[in-house]
Structure formats: structure tokens, C-alpha cells
C-alpha positions as CSV (number, residue, x, y, z in Angstrom):
1,M,89.0,54.3,10.9
2,Q,92.8,54.5,11.2
3,K,93.6,51.1,11.0
4,R,93.5,49.1,8.0
5,W,94.8,46.5,9.2
6,A,92.4,45.3,11.7
7,E,90.0,45.3,9.6
8,W,90.8,42.7,7.3
9,L,91.5,40.7,11.0
10,T,88.3,40.7,11.7
11,T,87.6,39.7,8.2
12,I,89.9,36.7,8.0
13,I,89.1,35.5,11.7
14,T,85.4,35.5,10.8
15,A,86.8,33.0,7.8
16,S,88.0,31.4,8.9
17,L,85.7,29.7,11.6
18,I,83.9,28.9,8.0
19,P,85.4,25.9,7.3
20,L,84.6,24.4,11.2
21,E,80.7,25.2,10.2
22,V,80.7,23.3,6.9
23,W,81.7,20.2,8.5
24,E,79.4,20.9,11.4
25,V,76.4,20.7,8.6
26,I,77.7,17.9,6.8
27,F,78.3,15.9,9.7
28,R,75.7,16.5,12.1
29,P,72.8,18.9,10.7
30,T,70.1,20.8,11.6
31,V,68.5,23.8,10.1
32,G,70.3,25.8,13.2
33,K,73.6,24.9,11.9
34,A,73.1,25.9,8.5
35,L,71.2,29.3,9.2
36,V,74.6,30.3,11.7
37,L,76.6,28.8,8.3
38,V,74.1,31.4,5.6
39,A,74.9,34.1,8.2
40,N,78.5,34.6,8.6
41,T,79.6,33.8,5.2
42,A,77.0,36.5,4.3
43,I,79.1,39.2,7.2
44,V,82.7,37.6,5.9
45,I,81.2,38.9,2.5
46,Y,79.7,42.4,3.9
47,L,83.3,42.7,5.8
48,A,85.6,41.9,2.7
49,C,83.3,44.3,0.4
50,T,83.9,47.1,3.2
51,S,87.1,46.4,4.5
52,G,89.5,49.1,3.4
53,R,86.9,51.0,1.1
54,R,87.7,54.9,1.9
55,V,91.4,53.3,1.4
56,N,92.2,56.1,-1.4
57,A,89.8,58.9,-0.8
58,D,90.7,61.8,0.2
59,P,90.4,62.8,4.0
60,R,89.9,66.0,2.9
61,R,86.9,65.0,0.7
62,L,84.8,63.2,2.9
63,P,82.3,63.9,5.2
64,P,82.4,65.1,8.3
65,G,82.3,62.0,10.6
66,L,83.9,59.8,8.1
């Protein structure tokens, strides 16, 4: 992907919803809301770990299709 900023923007926007989900779980707790919070937290961690992973990679050394 040529636009690294898009990867980070997606991560930031996804993470910005977590405080709202925490509020919902605290004041109107349900199992479903807790599961959504856990899933979205895991997604944000995954996005943060993989965003920009190939910033310093030499494009000539990457396998075709990456």
C-alpha cells in the first residue's frame, strides 16, 4: 500500500470509538457490549502493530504481490 497515512488514520479512527464503548459497558453493561469492546480493542492492537510495518523495507527485496 502506497498510502501509509491511510493505515494510521484507520487505526486512529477505530481507536477513537473505544472510549464510547467503555462508557457503554460501564453504565449499561451487557455481555454483547463487552464482547464488542474486547473485539475492537484487539482490532486496534492488530492495526497498530501492522500499520507501516514495511516502511523501511526495500521494495526490490519484497516478494511479488506485497
